[in-house]
mmCIF file as gemmi writes it, N, C-alpha and C atoms, coordinates in Angstrom:
data_model
loop_
_atom_site.group_PDB
_atom_site.id
_atom_site.type_symbol
_atom_site.label_atom_id
_atom_site.label_alt_id
_atom_site.label_comp_id
_atom_site.label_asym_id
_atom_site.label_entity_id
_atom_site.label_seq_id
_atom_site.pdbx_PDB_ins_code
_atom_site.Cartn_x
_atom_site.Cartn_y
_atom_site.Cartn_z
_atom_site.occupancy
_atom_site.B_iso_or_equiv
_atom_site.pdbx_formal_charge
_atom_site.auth_seq_id
_atom_site.auth_asym_id
_atom_site.pdbx_PDB_model_num
ATOM 1 N N . MET Axp A 1 ? 105.128 96.224 102.693 1 0 ? 1 A 1
ATOM 2 C CA . MET Axp A 1 ? 103.794 96.519 102.288 1 0 ? 1 A 1
ATOM 3 C C . MET Axp A 1 ? 103.078 95.14 102.003 1 0 ? 1 A 1
ATOM 4 N N . PRO Axp A 2 ? 101.736 95.27 102.58 1 0 ? 2 A 1
ATOM 5 C CA . PRO Axp A 2 ? 101.075 93.884 102.545 1 0 ? 2 A 1
ATOM 6 C C . PRO Axp A 2 ? 100.707 93.48 101.033 1 0 ? 2 A 1
ATOM 7 N N . ILE Axp A 3 ? 100.492 92.068 101.045 1 0 ? 3 A 1
ATOM 8 C CA . ILE Axp A 3 ? 100.098 91.716 99.726 1 0 ? 3 A 1
ATOM 9 C C . ILE Axp A 3 ? 98.612 91.114 99.838 1 0 ? 3 A 1
ATOM 10 N N . PHE Axp A 4 ? 97.809 91.377 98.854 1 0 ? 4 A 1
ATOM 11 C CA . PHE Axp A 4 ? 96.413 90.997 98.912 1 0 ? 4 A 1
ATOM 12 C C . PHE Axp A 4 ? 96.166 90.065 97.717 1 0 ? 4 A 1
ATOM 13 N N . GLN Axp A 5 ? 95.221 88.983 97.732 1 0 ? 5 A 1
ATOM 14 C CA . GLN Axp A 5 ? 94.816 88.356 96.42 1 0 ? 5 A 1
ATOM 15 C C . GLN Axp A 5 ? 93.547 88.949 96.262 1 0 ? 5 A 1
ATOM 16 N N . VAL Axp A 6 ? 93.196 89.071 94.94 1 0 ? 6 A 1
ATOM 17 C CA . VAL Axp A 6 ? 92.016 89.771 94.611 1 0 ? 6 A 1
ATOM 18 C C . VAL Axp A 6 ? 91.377 88.634 93.56 1 0 ? 6 A 1
ATOM 19 N N . THR Axp A 7 ? 90.198 88.212 93.962 1 0 ? 7 A 1
ATOM 20 C CA . THR Axp A 7 ? 89.515 86.992 93.327 1 0 ? 7 A 1
ATOM 21 C C . THR Axp A 7 ? 88.128 87.413 92.977 1 0 ? 7 A 1
ATOM 22 N N . PRO Axp A 8 ? 87.885 87.533 91.468 1 0 ? 8 A 1
ATOM 23 C CA . PRO Axp A 8 ? 86.546 87.724 91.139 1 0 ? 8 A 1
ATOM 24 C C . PRO Axp A 8 ? 85.581 86.706 91.543 1 0 ? 8 A 1
ATOM 25 N N . LEU Axp A 9 ? 84.401 86.838 92.005 1 0 ? 9 A 1
ATOM 26 C CA . LEU Axp A 9 ? 83.538 85.866 92.451 1 0 ? 9 A 1
ATOM 27 C C . LEU Axp A 9 ? 82.288 85.591 91.419 1 0 ? 9 A 1
ATOM 28 N N . SER Axp A 10 ? 82.341 86.31 90.407 1 0 ? 10 A 1
ATOM 29 C CA . SER Axp A 10 ? 81.395 86.039 89.334 1 0 ? 10 A 1
ATOM 30 C C . SER Axp A 10 ? 81.755 86.35 88.009 1 0 ? 10 A 1
ATOM 31 N N . HIS Axp A 11 ? 81.03 86.38 86.972 1 0 ? 11 A 1
ATOM 32 C CA . HIS Axp A 11 ? 81.516 86.516 85.638 1 0 ? 11 A 1
ATOM 33 C C . HIS Axp A 11 ? 82.032 88.074 85.345 1 0 ? 11 A 1
ATOM 34 N N . ASN Axp A 12 ? 82.872 88.432 86.134 1 0 ? 12 A 1
ATOM 35 C CA . ASN Axp A 12 ? 83.308 89.827 86.187 1 0 ? 12 A 1
ATOM 36 C C . ASN Axp A 12 ? 84.864 89.917 86.082 1 0 ? 12 A 1
ATOM 37 N N . HIS Axp A 13 ? 85.497 89.111 85.548 1 0 ? 13 A 1
ATOM 38 C CA . HIS Axp A 13 ? 87.002 89.056 85.39 1 0 ? 13 A 1
ATOM 39 C C . HIS Axp A 13 ? 87.365 90.388 84.558 1 0 ? 13 A 1
ATOM 40 N N . ASP Axp A 14 ? 86.769 90.649 83.585 1 0 ? 14 A 1
ATOM 41 C CA . ASP Axp A 14 ? 87.031 91.762 82.67 1 0 ? 14 A 1
ATOM 42 C C . ASP Axp A 14 ? 87.079 93.154 83.664 1 0 ? 14 A 1
ATOM 43 N N . ALA Axp A 15 ? 85.975 93.263 84.424 1 0 ? 15 A 1
ATOM 44 C CA . ALA Axp A 15 ? 85.667 94.651 85.271 1 0 ? 15 A 1
ATOM 45 C C . ALA Axp A 15 ? 86.853 94.606 86.445 1 0 ? 15 A 1
ATOM 46 N N . VAL Axp A 16 ? 87.064 93.48 86.891 1 0 ? 16 A 1
ATOM 47 C CA . VAL Axp A 16 ? 88.122 93.456 87.952 1 0 ? 16 A 1
ATOM 48 C C . VAL Axp A 16 ? 89.552 93.604 87.409 1 0 ? 16 A 1
ATOM 49 N N . GLU Axp A 17 ? 89.765 93.123 86.157 1 0 ? 17 A 1
ATOM 50 C CA . GLU Axp A 17 ? 90.962 93.304 85.532 1 0 ? 17 A 1
ATOM 51 C C . GLU Axp A 17 ? 91.22 94.77 85.195 1 0 ? 17 A 1
ATOM 52 N N . GLY Axp A 18 ? 90.271 95.246 84.746 1 0 ? 18 A 1
ATOM 53 C CA . GLY Axp A 18 ? 90.262 96.723 84.408 1 0 ? 18 A 1
ATOM 54 C C . GLY Axp A 18 ? 90.681 97.727 85.676 1 0 ? 18 A 1
ATOM 55 N N . ALA Axp A 19 ? 89.929 97.339 86.894 1 0 ? 19 A 1
ATOM 56 C CA . ALA Axp A 19 ? 90.228 98.083 88.071 1 0 ? 19 A 1
ATOM 57 C C . ALA Axp A 19 ? 91.645 97.74 88.631 1 0 ? 19 A 1
ATOM 58 N N . VAL Axp A 20 ? 92.099 96.514 88.491 1 0 ? 20 A 1
ATOM 59 C CA . VAL Axp A 20 ? 93.461 96.221 89.087 1 0 ? 20 A 1
ATOM 60 C C . VAL Axp A 20 ? 94.473 96.818 88.203 1 0 ? 20 A 1
ATOM 61 N N . MET Axp A 21 ? 94.283 96.872 86.719 1 0 ? 21 A 1
ATOM 62 C CA . MET Axp A 21 ? 95.326 97.289 85.817 1 0 ? 21 A 1
ATOM 63 C C . MET Axp A 21 ? 95.255 98.901 85.975 1 0 ? 21 A 1
ATOM 64 N N . GLY Axp A 22 ? 94.238 99.416 86.189 1 0 ? 22 A 1
ATOM 65 C CA . GLY Axp A 22 ? 94.155 101.099 86.357 1 0 ? 22 A 1
ATOM 66 C C . GLY Axp A 22 ? 94.516 101.476 87.805 1 0 ? 22 A 1
ATOM 67 N N . GLY Axp A 23 ? 94.427 100.618 88.898 1 0 ? 23 A 1
ATOM 68 C CA . GLY Axp A 23 ? 94.757 100.925 90.082 1 0 ? 23 A 1
ATOM 69 C C . GLY Axp A 23 ? 96.001 100.551 90.752 1 0 ? 23 A 1
ATOM 70 N N . PHE Axp A 24 ? 96.841 99.804 89.987 1 0 ? 24 A 1
ATOM 71 C CA . PHE Axp A 24 ? 98.122 99.266 90.582 1 0 ? 24 A 1
ATOM 72 C C . PHE Axp A 24 ? 99.162 99.346 89.497 1 0 ? 24 A 1
ATOM 73 N N . GLU Axp A 25 ? 100.336 100.028 89.725 1 0 ? 25 A 1
ATOM 74 C CA . GLU Axp A 25 ? 101.491 99.831 88.886 1 0 ? 25 A 1
ATOM 75 C C . GLU Axp A 25 ? 101.881 98.427 88.623 1 0 ? 25 A 1
ATOM 76 N N . ALA Axp A 26 ? 102.48 98.145 87.46 1 0 ? 26 A 1
ATOM 77 C CA . ALA Axp A 26 ? 102.806 96.744 86.991 1 0 ? 26 A 1
ATOM 78 C C . ALA Axp A 26 ? 103.662 96.1 88.121 1 0 ? 26 A 1
ATOM 79 N N . LYS Axp A 27 ? 104.513 96.708 88.731 1 0 ? 27 A 1
ATOM 80 C CA . LYS Axp A 27 ? 105.517 96.254 89.848 1 0 ? 27 A 1
ATOM 81 C C . LYS Axp A 27 ? 104.797 95.827 91.194 1 0 ? 27 A 1
ATOM 82 N N . ASP Axp A 28 ? 103.343 96.219 91.294 1 0 ? 28 A 1
ATOM 83 C CA . ASP Axp A 28 ? 102.516 96.054 92.395 1 0 ? 28 A 1
ATOM 84 C C . ASP Axp A 28 ? 101.436 94.937 92.037 1 0 ? 28 A 1
ATOM 85 N N . ARG Axp A 29 ? 101.407 94.429 91.031 1 0 ? 29 A 1
ATOM 86 C CA . ARG Axp A 29 ? 100.291 93.444 90.664 1 0 ? 29 A 1
ATOM 87 C C . ARG Axp A 29 ? 100.87 92.189 89.784 1 0 ? 29 A 1
ATOM 88 N N . HIS Axp A 30 ? 100.187 91.093 90.075 1 0 ? 30 A 1
ATOM 89 C CA . HIS Axp A 30 ? 100.743 89.878 89.383 1 0 ? 30 A 1
ATOM 90 C C . HIS Axp A 30 ? 99.396 88.963 89.159 1 0 ? 30 A 1
ATOM 91 N N . HIS Axp A 31 ? 99.423 88.802 87.729 1 0 ? 31 A 1
ATOM 92 C CA . HIS Axp A 31 ? 98.198 88.236 87.265 1 0 ? 31 A 1
ATOM 93 C C . HIS Axp A 31 ? 98.192 86.68 87.64 1 0 ? 31 A 1
ATOM 94 N N . LEU Axp A 32 ? 97.224 85.935 88.212 1 0 ? 32 A 1
ATOM 95 C CA . LEU Axp A 32 ? 97.386 84.636 88.652 1 0 ? 32 A 1
ATOM 96 C C . LEU Axp A 32 ? 97.018 83.748 87.335 1 0 ? 32 A 1
ATOM 97 N N . PRO Axp A 33 ? 97.592 82.572 87.163 1 0 ? 33 A 1
ATOM 98 C CA . PRO Axp A 33 ? 97.161 81.699 86.083 1 0 ? 33 A 1
ATOM 99 C C . PRO Axp A 33 ? 95.662 81.266 86.065 1 0 ? 33 A 1
ATOM 100 N N . ASN Axp A 34 ? 95.2 81.223 84.786 1 0 ? 34 A 1
ATOM 101 C CA . ASN Axp A 34 ? 93.886 80.662 84.456 1 0 ? 34 A 1
ATOM 102 C C . ASN Axp A 34 ? 92.68 81.942 84.967 1 0 ? 34 A 1
ATOM 103 N N . ASN Axp A 35 ? 93.123 82.94 84.902 1 0 ? 35 A 1
ATOM 104 C CA . ASN Axp A 35 ? 92.241 84.137 85.33 1 0 ? 35 A 1
ATOM 105 C C . ASN Axp A 35 ? 91.792 83.941 86.679 1 0 ? 35 A 1
ATOM 106 N N . ALA Axp A 36 ? 92.401 83.303 87.61 1 0 ? 36 A 1
ATOM 107 C CA . ALA Axp A 36 ? 92.121 83.067 89.059 1 0 ? 36 A 1
ATOM 108 C C . ALA Axp A 36 ? 92.008 84.432 89.718 1 0 ? 36 A 1
ATOM 109 N N . GLY Axp A 37 ? 92.738 85.382 89.31 1 0 ? 37 A 1
ATOM 110 C CA . GLY Axp A 37 ? 92.728 86.563 90.106 1 0 ? 37 A 1
ATOM 111 C C . GLY Axp A 37 ? 94.137 87.419 89.912 1 0 ? 37 A 1
ATOM 112 N N . TRP Axp A 38 ? 94.424 88.213 90.953 1 0 ? 38 A 1
ATOM 113 C CA . TRP Axp A 38 ? 95.694 89.043 91.07 1 0 ? 38 A 1
ATOM 114 C C . TRP Axp A 38 ? 96.142 88.958 92.353 1 0 ? 38 A 1
ATOM 115 N N . LEU Axp A 39 ? 97.371 89.015 92.578 1 0 ? 39 A 1
ATOM 116 C CA . LEU Axp A 39 ? 98.094 89.41 93.768 1 0 ? 39 A 1
ATOM 117 C C . LEU Axp A 39 ? 98.452 91.008 93.56 1 0 ? 39 A 1
ATOM 118 N N . VAL Axp A 40 ? 98.294 91.627 94.645 1 0 ? 40 A 1
ATOM 119 C CA . VAL Axp A 40 ? 98.57 93.122 94.611 1 0 ? 40 A 1
ATOM 120 C C . VAL Axp A 40 ? 99.295 93.694 95.995 1 0 ? 40 A 1
ATOM 121 N N . ARG Axp A 41 ? 100.073 94.621 95.685 1 0 ? 41 A 1
ATOM 122 C CA . ARG Axp A 41 ? 100.581 95.188 96.925 1 0 ? 41 A 1
ATOM 123 C C . ARG Axp A 41 ? 99.859 96.555 97.219 1 0 ? 41 A 1
ATOM 124 N N . HIS Axp A 42 ? 99.574 96.851 98.355 1 0 ? 42 A 1
ATOM 125 C CA . HIS Axp A 42 ? 98.826 98.033 98.886 1 0 ? 42 A 1
ATOM 126 C C . HIS Axp A 42 ? 99.25 98.231 100.351 1 0 ? 42 A 1
ATOM 127 N N . PRO Axp A 43 ? 99.352 99.574 100.745 1 0 ? 43 A 1
ATOM 128 C CA . PRO Axp A 43 ? 99.852 99.84 102.014 1 0 ? 43 A 1
ATOM 129 C C . PRO Axp A 43 ? 98.621 99.727 103.03 1 0 ? 43 A 1
ATOM 130 N N . GLY Axp A 44 ? 97.408 99.522 102.612 1 0 ? 44 A 1
ATOM 131 C CA . GLY Axp A 44 ? 96.162 99.658 103.62 1 0 ? 44 A 1
ATOM 132 C C . GLY Axp A 44 ? 95.548 98.255 104.015 1 0 ? 44 A 1
ATOM 133 N N . THR Axp A 45 ? 94.312 98.279 104.223 1 0 ? 45 A 1
ATOM 134 C CA . THR Axp A 45 ? 93.691 97.252 104.639 1 0 ? 45 A 1
ATOM 135 C C . THR Axp A 45 ? 92.874 96.444 103.395 1 0 ? 45 A 1
ATOM 136 N N . THR Axp A 46 ? 92.224 95.387 103.934 1 0 ? 46 A 1
ATOM 137 C CA . THR Axp A 46 ? 91.494 94.789 102.759 1 0 ? 46 A 1
ATOM 138 C C . THR Axp A 46 ? 90.145 95.665 102.423 1 0 ? 46 A 1
ATOM 139 N N . ILE Axp A 47 ? 89.703 96.261 103.237 1 0 ? 47 A 1
ATOM 140 C CA . ILE Axp A 47 ? 88.629 97.385 102.972 1 0 ? 47 A 1
ATOM 141 C C . ILE Axp A 47 ? 89.185 98.392 102.138 1 0 ? 47 A 1
ATOM 142 N N . GLU Axp A 48 ? 90.263 98.902 102.324 1 0 ? 48 A 1
ATOM 143 C CA . GLU Axp A 48 ? 90.876 99.909 101.501 1 0 ? 48 A 1
ATOM 144 C C . GLU Axp A 48 ? 91.359 99.618 100.069 1 0 ? 48 A 1
ATOM 145 N N . VAL Axp A 49 ? 91.724 98.272 100.006 1 0 ? 49 A 1
ATOM 146 C CA . VAL Axp A 49 ? 91.89 97.713 98.752 1 0 ? 49 A 1
ATOM 147 C C . VAL Axp A 49 ? 90.544 97.716 97.793 1 0 ? 49 A 1
ATOM 148 N N . SER Axp A 50 ? 89.543 96.992 98.595 1 0 ? 50 A 1
ATOM 149 C CA . SER Axp A 50 ? 88.232 96.983 97.9 1 0 ? 50 A 1
ATOM 150 C C . SER Axp A 50 ? 87.781 98.452 97.531 1 0 ? 50 A 1
ATOM 151 N N . ASN Axp A 51 ? 87.926 99.337 98.288 1 0 ? 51 A 1
ATOM 152 C CA . ASN Axp A 51 ? 87.459 100.616 98.044 1 0 ? 51 A 1
ATOM 153 C C . ASN Axp A 51 ? 88.253 101.138 96.768 1 0 ? 51 A 1
ATOM 154 N N . HIS Axp A 52 ? 89.563 100.885 96.865 1 0 ? 52 A 1
ATOM 155 C CA . HIS Axp A 52 ? 90.504 101.527 95.816 1 0 ? 52 A 1
ATOM 156 C C . HIS Axp A 52 ? 90.087 100.88 94.593 1 0 ? 52 A 1
ATOM 157 N N . LEU Axp A 53 ? 89.545 99.686 94.436 1 0 ? 53 A 1
ATOM 158 C CA . LEU Axp A 53 ? 89.264 98.982 93.191 1 0 ? 53 A 1
ATOM 159 C C . LEU Axp A 53 ? 87.735 99.262 92.804 1 0 ? 53 A 1
ATOM 160 N N . GLY Axp A 54 ? 86.954 99.939 93.488 1 0 ? 54 A 1
ATOM 161 C CA . GLY Axp A 54 ? 85.719 100.228 93.275 1 0 ? 54 A 1
ATOM 162 C C . GLY Axp A 54 ? 84.893 99.078 93.554 1 0 ? 54 A 1
ATOM 163 N N . ILE Axp A 55 ? 85.226 98.02 94.336 1 0 ? 55 A 1
ATOM 164 C CA . ILE Axp A 55 ? 84.226 96.921 94.718 1 0 ? 55 A 1
ATOM 165 C C . ILE Axp A 55 ? 83.118 97.456 95.771 1 0 ? 55 A 1
ATOM 166 N N . THR Axp A 56 ? 83.848 98.357 96.608 1 0 ? 56 A 1
ATOM 167 C CA . THR Axp A 56 ? 82.938 98.884 97.695 1 0 ? 56 A 1
ATOM 168 C C . THR Axp A 56 ? 83.243 100.208 97.76 1 0 ? 56 A 1
ATOM 169 N N . GLY Axp A 57 ? 82.601 101.12 98.715 1 0 ? 57 A 1
ATOM 170 C CA . GLY Axp A 57 ? 82.812 102.436 98.715 1 0 ? 57 A 1
ATOM 171 C C . GLY Axp A 57 ? 81.963 103.275 98.05 1 0 ? 57 A 1
ATOM 172 N N . GLN Axp A 58 ? 80.997 102.842 97.287 1 0 ? 58 A 1
ATOM 173 C CA . GLN Axp A 58 ? 80.038 103.689 96.709 1 0 ? 58 A 1
ATOM 174 C C . GLN Axp A 58 ? 79.04 104.369 97.486 1 0 ? 58 A 1
ATOM 175 N N . ALA Axp A 59 ? 78.298 105.476 97.16 1 0 ? 59 A 1
ATOM 176 C CA . ALA Axp A 59 ? 77.26 106.034 97.886 1 0 ? 59 A 1
ATOM 177 C C . ALA Axp A 59 ? 76.155 105.019 98.004 1 0 ? 59 A 1
ATOM 178 N N . LYS Axp A 60 ? 75.513 105.119 99.211 1 0 ? 60 A 1
ATOM 179 C CA . LYS Axp A 60 ? 74.426 104.398 99.605 1 0 ? 60 A 1
ATOM 180 C C . LYS Axp A 60 ? 73.598 104.069 98.266 1 0 ? 60 A 1
ATOM 181 N N . GLY Axp A 61 ? 73.261 103.042 97.828 1 0 ? 61 A 1
ATOM 182 C CA . GLY Axp A 61 ? 72.316 102.783 96.716 1 0 ? 61 A 1
ATOM 183 C C . GLY Axp A 61 ? 73.006 102.724 95.391 1 0 ? 61 A 1
ATOM 184 N N . GLU Axp A 62 ? 74.24 103.211 95.35 1 0 ? 62 A 1
ATOM 185 C CA . GLU Axp A 62 ? 74.877 103.092 93.992 1 0 ? 62 A 1
ATOM 186 C C . GLU Axp A 62 ? 75.574 101.618 93.822 1 0 ? 62 A 1
ATOM 187 N N . PRO Axp A 63 ? 75.375 101.105 92.578 1 0 ? 63 A 1
ATOM 188 C CA . PRO Axp A 63 ? 75.913 99.648 92.479 1 0 ? 63 A 1
ATOM 189 C C . PRO Axp A 63 ? 77.442 99.855 92.271 1 0 ? 63 A 1
ATOM 190 N N . SER Axp A 64 ? 78.257 98.64 92.56 1 0 ? 64 A 1
ATOM 191 C CA . SER Axp A 64 ? 79.418 98.505 92.155 1 0 ? 64 A 1
ATOM 192 C C . SER Axp A 64 ? 79.811 98.403 90.622 1 0 ? 64 A 1
ATOM 193 N N . GLN Axp A 65 ? 80.616 99.075 90.061 1 0 ? 65 A 1
ATOM 194 C CA . GLN Axp A 65 ? 80.975 98.885 88.602 1 0 ? 65 A 1
ATOM 195 C C . GLN Axp A 65 ? 81.941 97.671 88.467 1 0 ? 65 A 1
ATOM 196 N N . THR Axp A 66 ? 82.462 97.347 89.553 1 0 ? 66 A 1
ATOM 197 C CA . THR Axp A 66 ? 83.638 96.082 89.665 1 0 ? 66 A 1
ATOM 198 C C . THR Axp A 66 ? 82.841 94.74 89.815 1 0 ? 66 A 1
ATOM 199 N N . GLY Axp A 67 ? 81.841 94.662 90.516 1 0 ? 67 A 1
ATOM 200 C CA . GLY Axp A 67 ? 81.126 93.565 90.893 1 0 ? 67 A 1
ATOM 201 C C . GLY Axp A 67 ? 81.647 92.736 92.105 1 0 ? 67 A 1
ATOM 202 N N . ALA Axp A 68 ? 81.176 91.587 92.429 1 0 ? 68 A 1
ATOM 203 C CA . ALA Axp A 68 ? 81.504 90.798 93.452 1 0 ? 68 A 1
ATOM 204 C C . ALA Axp A 68 ? 82.964 90.296 93.359 1 0 ? 68 A 1
ATOM 205 N N . THR Axp A 69 ? 83.812 90.545 94.389 1 0 ? 69 A 1
ATOM 206 C CA . THR Axp A 69 ? 85.215 90.087 94.392 1 0 ? 69 A 1
ATOM 207 C C . THR Axp A 69 ? 85.534 90.05 95.801 1 0 ? 69 A 1
ATOM 208 N N . LEU Axp A 70 ? 86.467 88.911 96.035 1 0 ? 70 A 1
ATOM 209 C CA . LEU Axp A 70 ? 87.062 88.755 97.483 1 0 ? 70 A 1
ATOM 210 C C . LEU Axp A 70 ? 88.475 89.427 97.467 1 0 ? 70 A 1
ATOM 211 N N . ILE Axp A 71 ? 88.701 90.109 98.612 1 0 ? 71 A 1
ATOM 212 C CA . ILE Axp A 71 ? 89.987 90.642 98.884 1 0 ? 71 A 1
ATOM 213 C C . ILE Axp A 71 ? 90.463 89.871 99.906 1 0 ? 71 A 1
ATOM 214 N N . SER Axp A 72 ? 91.66 89.101 99.808 1 0 ? 72 A 1
ATOM 215 C CA . SER Axp A 72 ? 92.258 88.507 101.035 1 0 ? 72 A 1
ATOM 216 C C . SER Axp A 72 ? 93.647 88.863 101.282 1 0 ? 72 A 1
ATOM 217 N N . LEU Axp A 73 ? 93.948 89.043 102.651 1 0 ? 73 A 1
ATOM 218 C CA . LEU Axp A 73 ? 95.49 89.438 102.837 1 0 ? 73 A 1
ATOM 219 C C . LEU Axp A 73 ? 96.114 88.249 103.118 1 0 ? 73 A 1
ATOM 220 N N . VAL Axp A 74 ? 97.453 88.408 102.326 1 0 ? 74 A 1
ATOM 221 C CA . VAL Axp A 74 ? 98.167 86.921 102.173 1 0 ? 74 A 1
ATOM 222 C C . VAL Axp A 74 ? 99.303 87.12 103.302 1 0 ? 74 A 1
ATOM 223 N N . GLY Axp A 75 ? 99.262 86.111 104.044 1 0 ? 75 A 1
ATOM 224 C CA . GLY Axp A 75 ? 100.169 86.031 105.206 1 0 ? 75 A 1
ATOM 225 C C . GLY Axp A 75 ? 101.187 84.951 105.179 1 0 ? 75 A 1
ATOM 226 N N . SER Axp A 76 ? 100.899 83.983 104.353 1 0 ? 76 A 1
ATOM 227 C CA . SER Axp A 76 ? 101.887 82.841 103.948 1 0 ? 76 A 1
ATOM 228 C C . SER Axp A 76 ? 101.445 82.397 102.827 1 0 ? 76 A 1
ATOM 229 N N . TYR Axp A 77 ? 102.215 81.583 102.228 1 0 ? 77 A 1
ATOM 230 C CA . TYR Axp A 77 ? 101.798 80.86 100.869 1 0 ? 77 A 1
ATOM 231 C C . TYR Axp A 77 ? 102.636 79.529 100.835 1 0 ? 77 A 1
ATOM 232 N N . TYR Axp A 78 ? 101.953 78.474 100.005 1 0 ? 78 A 1
ATOM 233 C CA . TYR Axp A 78 ? 102.465 77.229 99.814 1 0 ? 78 A 1
ATOM 234 C C . TYR Axp A 78 ? 101.623 76.737 98.595 1 0 ? 78 A 1
ATOM 235 N N . GLY Axp A 79 ? 102.543 75.762 97.67 1 0 ? 79 A 1
ATOM 236 C CA . GLY Axp A 79 ? 101.675 75.161 96.685 1 0 ? 79 A 1
ATOM 237 C C . GLY Axp A 79 ? 102.613 75.052 95.505 1 0 ? 79 A 1
ATOM 238 N N . ARG Axp A 80 ? 101.728 74.768 94.348 1 0 ? 80 A 1
ATOM 239 C CA . ARG Axp A 80 ? 102.377 74.471 93.059 1 0 ? 80 A 1
ATOM 240 C C . ARG Axp A 80 ? 101.866 75.592 92.255 1 0 ? 80 A 1
ATOM 241 N N . GLY Axp A 81 ? 102.751 76.115 91.28 1 0 ? 81 A 1
ATOM 242 C CA . GLY Axp A 81 ? 102.287 77.065 90.284 1 0 ? 81 A 1
ATOM 243 C C . GLY Axp A 81 ? 103.683 77.65 89.56 1 0 ? 81 A 1
ATOM 244 N N . PRO Axp A 82 ? 103.591 78.415 88.754 1 0 ? 82 A 1
ATOM 245 C CA . PRO Axp A 82 ? 104.597 78.95 87.836 1 0 ? 82 A 1
ATOM 246 C C . PRO Axp A 82 ? 105.697 79.56 88.522 1 0 ? 82 A 1
ATOM 247 N N . SER Axp A 83 ? 107.076 79.504 88.029 1 0 ? 83 A 1
ATOM 248 C CA . SER Axp A 83 ? 108.03 80.072 88.964 1 0 ? 83 A 1
ATOM 249 C C . SER Axp A 83 ? 107.876 81.588 89.066 1 0 ? 83 A 1
ATOM 250 N N . ASP Axp A 84 ? 107.475 82.263 87.97 1 0 ? 84 A 1
ATOM 251 C CA . ASP Axp A 84 ? 107.135 83.8 88.217 1 0 ? 84 A 1
ATOM 252 C C . ASP Axp A 84 ? 106.401 84.169 89.296 1 0 ? 84 A 1
ATOM 253 N N . LEU Axp A 85 ? 105.363 83.225 89.771 1 0 ? 85 A 1
ATOM 254 C CA . LEU Axp A 85 ? 104.428 83.636 90.679 1 0 ? 85 A 1
ATOM 255 C C . LEU Axp A 85 ? 105.36 83.615 92.077 1 0 ? 85 A 1
ATOM 256 N N . TRP Axp A 86 ? 106.036 82.476 92.127 1 0 ? 86 A 1
ATOM 257 C CA . TRP Axp A 86 ? 106.861 82.277 93.401 1 0 ? 86 A 1
ATOM 258 C C . TRP Axp A 86 ? 107.855 83.474 93.541 1 0 ? 86 A 1
ATOM 259 N N . GLU Axp A 87 ? 108.44 83.657 92.238 1 0 ? 87 A 1
ATOM 260 C CA . GLU Axp A 87 ? 109.657 84.79 92.491 1 0 ? 87 A 1
ATOM 261 C C . GLU Axp A 87 ? 108.817 86.237 92.787 1 0 ? 87 A 1
ATOM 262 N N . TRP Axp A 88 ? 107.702 86.519 92.368 1 0 ? 88 A 1
ATOM 263 C CA . TRP Axp A 88 ? 106.928 87.827 92.595 1 0 ? 88 A 1
ATOM 264 C C . TRP Axp A 88 ? 106.672 87.81 94.08 1 0 ? 88 A 1
ATOM 265 N N . LEU Axp A 89 ? 106.199 86.609 94.688 1 0 ? 89 A 1
ATOM 266 C CA . LEU Axp A 89 ? 105.768 86.756 96.008 1 0 ? 89 A 1
ATOM 267 C C . LEU Axp A 89 ? 107.248 86.824 96.736 1 0 ? 89 A 1
ATOM 268 N N . LYS Axp A 90 ? 108.113 86.011 96.534 1 0 ? 90 A 1
ATOM 269 C CA . LYS Axp A 90 ? 109.336 86.153 97.39 1 0 ? 90 A 1
ATOM 270 C C . LYS Axp A 90 ? 109.998 87.46 97.215 1 0 ? 90 A 1
ATOM 271 N N . THR Axp A 91 ? 110.086 88.062 96.212 1 0 ? 91 A 1
ATOM 272 C CA . THR Axp A 91 ? 110.611 89.42 96.142 1 0 ? 91 A 1
ATOM 273 C C . THR Axp A 91 ? 109.926 90.524 96.723 1 0 ? 91 A 1
ATOM 274 N N . ARG Axp A 92 ? 108.574 90.427 96.757 1 0 ? 92 A 1
ATOM 275 C CA . ARG Axp A 92 ? 107.659 91.281 97.582 1 0 ? 92 A 1
ATOM 276 C C . ARG Axp A 92 ? 107.762 91.101 98.907 1 0 ? 92 A 1
ATOM 277 N N . PHE Axp A 93 ? 107.723 90.005 99.448 1 0 ? 93 A 1
ATOM 278 C CA . PHE Axp A 93 ? 107.745 89.67 100.968 1 0 ? 93 A 1
ATOM 279 C C . PHE Axp A 93 ? 109.104 90.094 101.381 1 0 ? 93 A 1
ATOM 280 N N . GLU Axp A 94 ? 110.271 89.823 100.648 1 0 ? 94 A 1
ATOM 281 C CA . GLU Axp A 94 ? 111.665 89.963 101.102 1 0 ? 94 A 1
ATOM 282 C C . GLU Axp A 94 ? 111.813 91.462 101.153 1 0 ? 94 A 1
ATOM 283 N N . ASN Axp A 95 ? 111.282 92.28 100.391 1 0 ? 95 A 1
ATOM 284 C CA . ASN Axp A 95 ? 111.071 93.813 100.432 1 0 ? 95 A 1
ATOM 285 C C . ASN Axp A 95 ? 110.784 94.432 101.578 1 0 ? 95 A 1
ATOM 286 N N . GLU Axp A 96 ? 110.087 93.561 102.494 1 0 ? 96 A 1
ATOM 287 C CA . GLU Axp A 96 ? 109.479 93.997 103.696 1 0 ? 96 A 1
ATOM 288 C C . GLU Axp A 96 ? 110.58 94.111 104.749 1 0 ? 96 A 1
ATOM 289 N N . SER Axp A 97 ? 111.815 93.096 104.554 1 0 ? 97 A 1
ATOM 290 C CA . SER Axp A 97 ? 112.659 92.976 105.624 1 0 ? 97 A 1
ATOM 291 C C . SER Axp A 97 ? 113.524 94.142 105.743 1 0 ? 97 A 1
């Protein structure tokens, strides 16, 4: 199942957090350090994740309750971070094999 990064783009961390917590089971979400966003597993596309979280998909003229947020498909990863982040990614990517 694809992994996506969900990144708030304004002062809307709490709204995005509520959408992620309500929209994904604990096993399918991982909070990034320093309130940088979340990693989530979802079977769909970036647009479907955005609609699922209420970022987009409203009727024309209706505002988003979640606010400006970037959804990115994760294809590979590298860097420094806490061990639970790497473990979460590794186990979710391995689950695809």
